[in-house]
N, C-alpha and C positions, 0 to 999 in steps of 0.2 A: 367631122365624126372621122374616127380612125377606121380604117379597112382591117379586117382580120390578117390580110397578108402583111400587115405591119407587124405581126407578132411571130415572123418566121425570119430565120436567117438563112442564106446560101452557104454552101460549102465553103466559099472564099471568105465570107463575112464571119463565119464561126472559127475558120483556121486564123484570121487575123485577130479575132478576139481573144483566141486561147494561145495565140503566139506558137502555133505548131503548122506544119504543112498540110495543104490539102491532100497530099498523098498519106499522111497519117489518118486523117478522117476515112479516105477511100479504103484504106487496109482494115480498119474497124469495121467498116460495113461488109467488106469481102470476106472477113474471118467470122463474122457473127451467125449464129443459128439462133433459131426460135428458143432453144433450150440453154444455149450460152451465149448471151448477147454481150457485144464489146462496145464500150464508148456510149455515145448518146444516141438516144431513139431519133429516129427521122422518119420523114414522110415522103413518098414517091409520088408526084403528079406527073404521070407520063414518065418521061426520062429525067425530068427535074427532081433534084432533092433539096429538101429544105428541113430544117431544124427549128423546133418549136422552141420559143423563148423560155417557158415555164420548164420545159424539160431540161434545157441548157443550165437554168438555174438550179434545178433540183440534182442535176450531175455535179454541179460545183460543190453545193452543199454536202452532198453524199462523200465527196472526195476531198474535203476540207480537213486539215488536221491541225490540233491546237487551238480550235476556236469553240468556245462554248456555245451549245445551242440555246 
């Protein structure tokens, strides 16, 4: 049985997946405010950052160009 933790990526895993730097993800988090969110939603578990796979897929869908829904 899969754990719910299998549904999350670390900052490094997401950066590798998107082929961007970890610093870019950190910058998006630092620049985001509740009224002006930048990038992909994330969850903090103490000092640990995780990205939910469903949020990643939604972000990719919203930012895809030239693909019919």
